[in-house]
C-alpha positions as CSV (number, residue, x, y, z in Angstrom):
1,S,21.4,-31.3,12.3
2,Y,19.3,-27.8,13.5
3,E,16.6,-29.0,11.6
4,R,16.5,-32.6,13.6
5,T,17.2,-31.0,16.9
6,F,13.9,-28.4,16.0
7,S,11.3,-31.7,15.4
8,L,12.6,-33.3,18.2
9,I,12.2,-31.1,20.6
10,T,8.8,-29.5,19.5
11,Q,7.4,-33.1,19.4
12,V,8.4,-33.2,22.7
13,V,7.1,-29.7,23.8
14,G,4.0,-30.6,21.9
15,R,3.1,-34.0,23.7
16,S,4.0,-32.6,27.2
17,G,0.7,-31.3,28.0
18,R,-2.6,-34.0,28.0
19,A,-6.4,-31.8,26.2
20,E,-6.8,-28.7,28.6
21,K,-3.5,-30.2,31.3
22,A,-1.0,-27.8,30.3
23,G,1.9,-29.7,30.8
24,I,6.0,-28.4,31.1
25,A,8.9,-30.3,29.1
26,Y,12.5,-30.2,30.6
27,L,15.3,-29.5,28.0
28,Q,18.9,-30.1,29.0
29,T,21.4,-28.3,26.8
30,F,24.6,-26.5,27.8
31,V,23.9,-23.7,25.1
32,P,19.5,-22.9,26.6
33,E,20.5,-19.3,24.4
34,H,21.2,-20.9,21.1
35,Y,18.3,-20.0,18.4
36,V,17.2,-23.6,17.6
37,I,16.1,-24.4,21.1
38,E,14.4,-20.8,21.8
39,L,11.7,-21.7,19.2
40,A,11.4,-24.6,19.0
41,S,10.3,-24.8,22.9
42,R,8.0,-22.3,21.9
43,Q,7.3,-24.3,18.5
44,D,7.6,-20.8,16.6
45,Y,8.4,-22.5,12.6
46,P,8.1,-19.8,11.2
47,A,10.8,-17.8,12.5
48,F,12.7,-21.4,13.1
49,F,12.4,-21.2,9.0
50,Q,13.6,-17.8,8.3
51,E,17.0,-18.7,10.4
52,E,17.5,-21.5,9.1
53,I,17.0,-20.3,5.2
54,A,19.0,-17.5,5.6
55,M,21.9,-19.6,6.9
56,R,21.2,-22.5,3.9
57,K,22.0,-19.3,1.4
58,T,24.7,-18.0,3.4
59,L,26.3,-20.9,3.8
60,I,25.3,-22.6,0.4
61,Y,24.1,-25.4,1.5
62,P,20.6,-26.9,-0.4
63,P,18.0,-25.7,-1.4
64,F,20.3,-23.2,-3.3
65,C,22.9,-26.0,-4.0
66,D,23.1,-29.8,-4.6
67,L,25.8,-32.0,-2.7
68,C,27.3,-34.9,-4.0
69,V,29.8,-37.1,-1.3
70,V,32.0,-39.1,-3.1
71,G,32.8,-42.0,-0.9
72,F,36.2,-44.3,-0.1
73,A,36.1,-47.2,1.8
74,S,39.1,-49.7,2.3
75,L,40.1,-52.4,4.8
76,I,43.2,-49.9,4.9
77,E,43.1,-46.5,6.5
78,T,45.8,-45.2,4.1
79,D,44.1,-47.2,1.2
80,A,41.3,-45.8,1.7
81,Q,42.8,-41.7,2.3
82,K,45.3,-41.9,-0.1
83,S,41.9,-42.6,-2.8
84,S,40.4,-39.6,-1.8
85,Q,43.6,-37.7,-2.1
86,L,43.7,-39.4,-5.4
87,F,39.8,-38.7,-6.8
88,L,40.8,-35.0,-5.5
89,N,43.4,-34.6,-7.6
90,L,41.5,-36.3,-10.9
91,L,38.7,-33.9,-10.1
92,Q,41.2,-31.2,-10.4
93,D,42.5,-31.8,-13.6
94,Y,39.5,-33.2,-15.0
95,I,38.4,-29.3,-14.7
96,N,41.5,-28.2,-15.8
97,E,41.4,-29.8,-19.0
98,N,38.3,-30.3,-19.7
99,N,38.5,-26.0,-18.8
100,L,35.0,-26.2,-17.0
101,K,33.1,-23.1,-15.5
102,I,31.2,-24.7,-13.2
103,P,30.2,-23.5,-9.8
104,L,31.7,-25.5,-7.7
105,R,32.8,-25.7,-4.0
106,V,35.1,-28.9,-2.3
107,L,35.1,-30.0,1.0
108,G,37.7,-32.3,2.2
109,P,38.8,-34.9,1.9
110,A,38.3,-35.9,5.3
111,Q,37.0,-38.8,7.3
112,C,33.9,-39.8,7.5
113,S,32.0,-39.3,10.5
114,I,31.9,-43.0,11.4
115,G,34.7,-44.3,10.1
116,K,34.9,-47.0,10.0
117,I,32.1,-49.8,8.8
118,K,32.3,-53.5,9.3
119,N,36.6,-52.9,9.6
120,R,36.3,-50.3,6.3
121,Y,37.6,-47.3,6.5
122,R,35.7,-44.7,5.5
123,Y,36.3,-41.6,3.7
124,R,34.8,-38.6,2.1
125,I,34.3,-35.4,-0.2
126,I,31.6,-33.3,-0.6
127,I,31.1,-31.5,-3.5
128,K,28.9,-28.7,-3.4
129,C,27.4,-27.9,-6.8
130,K,24.6,-27.6,-9.3
131,N,23.2,-31.2,-10.3
132,N,22.7,-30.6,-14.0
133,K,24.3,-32.7,-17.1
134,T,27.6,-31.1,-17.5
135,F,28.4,-31.8,-13.7
136,R,27.0,-35.3,-13.5
137,D,29.0,-36.5,-17.2
138,M,31.9,-35.1,-14.9
139,M,31.7,-37.5,-12.0
140,S,30.7,-40.2,-15.1
141,A,34.1,-39.9,-16.2
142,L,36.0,-39.7,-13.2
143,L,34.8,-42.9,-11.6
144,I,35.5,-44.8,-14.6
145,S,38.7,-42.9,-14.1
146,A,38.8,-44.3,-11.0
147,S,37.8,-47.7,-12.1
148,K,40.2,-47.7,-14.1
149,H,43.1,-46.4,-12.1
150,K,45.7,-48.5,-9.9
151,G,45.9,-46.3,-7.1
152,F,42.0,-47.3,-6.5
153,S,42.5,-51.4,-6.0
154,N,42.3,-51.5,-3.1
155,T,39.9,-49.2,-2.3
156,H,35.4,-48.8,-3.2
157,V,34.6,-45.4,-5.0
158,Y,30.8,-44.2,-5.2
159,A,29.6,-41.0,-5.4
160,D,25.5,-39.9,-3.9
161,I,24.1,-37.1,-4.9
162,N,21.3,-34.8,-2.7
163,C,22.0,-37.8,0.1
164,D,22.3,-37.2,4.1
165,V,25.7,-36.7,4.2
166,S,26.2,-36.5,8.5
167,M,27.1,-40.0,7.7
C-alpha cells in the first residue's frame, strides 16, 4: 500500500503545474509526517526506495521472500473458517511427517480484507516462503489432500503464489 500511495501522490504532485507555471497540490491526511507522504510530496523516489526496501527486509516481504496465499471460500462462513484452520493443521502435519526443514512464516488463518464476495465468505492463510520445488510439491500434496478430505466438502480451496495479498 505504501508503493501505491507513493505513486499516486507523486502523480498528483507532478501534474500540479503546467510548463513553467508552478502548481500546488493539497493532500489531506491524518499523518502528514509519515515518510511516504513527505517523500512523495518531494517526488524523492531514491529515498522512498531505501525506506521501503529496508522495511521489506526487516518484515521479510518480497523481494526477500515469496508470498503464497491459500484461500478458502464457502457459502457458509463457519465452513470457510473451519476449512482454513483444518488446512493449517494439515500443513503442520505434512511438515512434521516429512521432516521438512524449509523456511516458512505462516500468517493466519484470517478473514480476507473483503470478507464476502458473491455470497461466499472468504478466509485466507498467507505463507512467506521460498518458491522452490520442495514448497511447490508440498502445496500440491496439500491441495490434493484437501480435495479428498470431507472437511473441505463445502469450501473451495485455492493457492496463489506472489499475488496481490491486499484482497
